[in-house]
N, C-alpha and C positions, 0 to 999 in steps of 0.2 A: 335247677334241673327241669327240663321240659316234661310235661305230663303227656300221657298217651293221647289225650284229646288234642293237644297242641301239635303233636306229630301228625295226627290224622288230618288236621286242618291244613298244615303245610303241604302234606302229600296231595290233598285234594286241590289246593291252589296250584301246585306244580303241574298236576295232570290237566287242570283247566287251561293253563298257559300253553302246554304242549298241544292239547287238542285244538285250541284256537289257532296256533301257528300252523298245524297240519291242515286244518280246514281252509285257512287263508291261502296257503300255498296251493291247495287243490283248486280253489276258486280261480286264482290267478292263472293257473296252468290250463284249466278246463274251459274257461270262458272263450278264449280264442278258438279252441277246438270245436266247441259248440257252434260258434259263428261260422266256421268253415263247413261244418256238417250241414247246417241249415241252408247255407248258400249253395252248396254243391247239388242239392236236390230241388232247387227252385229255378224257374226261368229268369232270365236276366231282367225282363221288364218288371217282374214281381219284386226282384231285389231292389231295383231303382225306386219303385213305388213305395214299398213297405219297409225297406231297410234290411239289415243283415240278420236280425234276431227272431223274426217271425218263423214259427215252425212250418216246415214244408208240408202243406195239406192241400192236395195229395202230393207225395214226392214224385219227382220225374227223374228220368235217367238221361235226358237229352244232353246234359253237360258232359257226362262221361263219354257219350258217343262222339260229341264234338272234339273232346280232348284227344281221343284215339284217332278219329278219322281226319281231322283238320290240323291237329296240333302235333302230329308225329310223336306222340308220347311213347309208342312202342319202340321207336328208334332211340329216344333218350333213355328209356329203361334198359335197353340192350347195352348201350354204351356204359351206363352206370354199373350194370352187373359185371361187365368185363373188367372195368377198372377196379371195382370194389373187391371182387373175388381174387383177382391177380395180386393186387397190392396187399390184401389181408394175408393170403397164403404165403407170399414171399417174406413179408415182414415177420410173421410168426415163425416161419421156417428158419430164417436167419436168427431170429431171437432165441429159438431153442438152442442153436449152436453156440451163439455168443453167451447166452445165459448159463449154459452148462460149463463152458470154458471158464468164465469168471466165477461161477459158483463152486466148482469142484476142482478145477485144475490149478496148478501153481506154475507160473512162468514169469520170466523177467518183464518188468514194467506192466504187470497185469493191473495193478491198482491205478496207475496213471492212465493207462489205456481205457479202463472202465470209466473213470471220471470224465475222460475226453468224450466217450460215446454218450454217456448219460447227460453230459452238459448240453447236448442238442435239444433236450426237452425244454430248456429255459430260453431258447431263442424264439421270439415271436416270428411267425411266417413272414410278416411284413418286412422284417430286417433283411431277409435274403431274397425278397421278391424280385427286385431289379437284377441282382447278379445272376440268379437262376434263369430269369427271362433271357438275358444276354447269352448265357451258356447254351441254353436250348436253341436259341436262334442260330448260334454259330455251328451247332451240330445238326441243324435242319430237323429238329424235333418239335418245333412249335406246331400247334394245331394237330397234335397226334395224341392218341390215348396212351401211348407209351410214356410220354412226358408226365402225365398225371400219375401213372403207376410209379415211376421213379421218385417223384416228389413225395407221394404218400408212404412209400417204403422208407425213404430217408427220414421222414418225421415220425414214422411208427416204430422204427427199429430201437431208438433209445428207451422208450417206455416198455417195449417187449423185453429188452435186455435187462432192464432194472427189475421188473417183476419176476421174470423167470430165474434170474441169478439169485434173487432173494429166496425164491421157492426152493431151488436146487440146494442152496446153502443150508436150508433147514432140514433137508433129508439126511438121516444119520450116515456118517462115513462108513459105518460097519457094513452097510449094504454093498457099497462099492468095493470095499476090501474083500468081502466074501466072494463077490463075483470075480474079482481078479485072481483070487486063489483057485477058483474053479476054471481058470483059463480064459475068461472073457476079456476081450480088448475094449478100448474106450467106445468104439462104435457100437458094439453089442450091449455094453452097459447103458449107453444113452437110449438105444432103440428098444431094448427089452425090459429095462428096469426104470430108468428115470422118466422117460416120456409117459408111460402108463400112469406113474404116480403123479405126474404133473398135469394130467388130463383136465382136472377142474380149473387150474390156473390158465391153461391154454384155451379152454372154452370161454372163460371170462374175457380173456384178451381178444379172442375172436369176435365176440359180440361187441366189445368196445371199439375195436378197429373197424369192424364192418359199419357200425353206426356212424363213427366219425367220418369215414371216407364217403359213405353214401350221402351224408348231409352236407358235405363240403361244397361251398359256393365260390370261395375266393380263387382257388387255383384253376378251376374250369373257366372262370371269368377272365383270368389273365392269359392262360395258355391256349384256350380253344376259341376259334373264330368261326369255323364252318358249322352251320346248323346241323348237319348230319353227324357231327362228332360231339355234340353237346351232351352233357349229362342231364339227369332229370331236374336238378335244381336250376340249371340254366334254362332248361326247357320250359319250366313253369313261367319264368320271366319272359321268355320268348313268346309264349302264348299270350301273355298280357300285352306285350308290345305289338303283336301282330293283329290282335282282334280288339284293341282299344279297351273299353271298360267291360270286358267279358268276365265279370266277377264269378259267375257260375262255373264257367269252364276252367278258370284258374283254380277255384276251390276244389273242383273235381280232380284236377291234376295234382293238387296238393294232397288230397286224400289217397290217390293212387300211389303217390311217392312214399307215403308213410306205411303202406301195407307190408312191404318186405321186412323192414326193421321191426315192426310190431309183431309180425308172425315169428320172426327169429327169436325175439325175447320171450314170447309166450311159450314156445316149445323148449327153450333152453334156459328158462329162468331158474330152475332148480340147480343146474350146473353152474349158472352164473353166480348165484348167491353163495353156493358152496366154494367156488373158486375165489371169491373176494374175501371169504372168511377164513380161508386156510393159511393165509400168510403168517398168522401169529400162532397157529395151532399145529402141532406135530401129531401125525397119526402113526 
């Protein structure tokens, strides 16, 4: 039988391993961000002369001005906001309907249909890239923001359906039965009872969807060709291609591109964590 001292030593060793893993992860994650920050606030000639890691003393804002004035970052940001907000709203809105239907209603082939929808999560985007390209080409939707919205809704709906169906399924059926006894129809039950209870899960999904769509690079690369319709991720690459080794301007554009998702998580992190933790806990 282990003594108390042995348990303490094992616990201390376990904590040391966990702390080391966390510190290592933070270093791997933060070092590139530090390099981007130092590069964004330095002139290009200083970056070429001194490398990426020297602190910006004094910091300059020329790269941010160049990104906005010559790189059309404001156009790329506008396109990204349109696609991200539209696709996030539509996928979560449809996910609420499908999640409630599969979580609370009983109808023929519901299980088979649920599996069919959720199976879309397991298909890599690359497997349907060429077929979707040909479909959008035949519908004259190539090089449009609408094509990006359709793609992201299609890939976002399965995960929204899965999470919300699981959440609605955990809500006691007595609430729905009591509401029906009071004369409420399914529409009223969904809008007045289920959706307010599912707000944490919806918020978590909103943050995840927003981040995934905002940071997507593959589909804009495939579907968008006109520079005025590019998203911010494509815009950063366009900036590099247009101005050669403009490390400072590209780093500044990268920092600008991260601000919306960073602010969204900072202001919504309490709801995000609560939404992720409520899947296994009934309130």
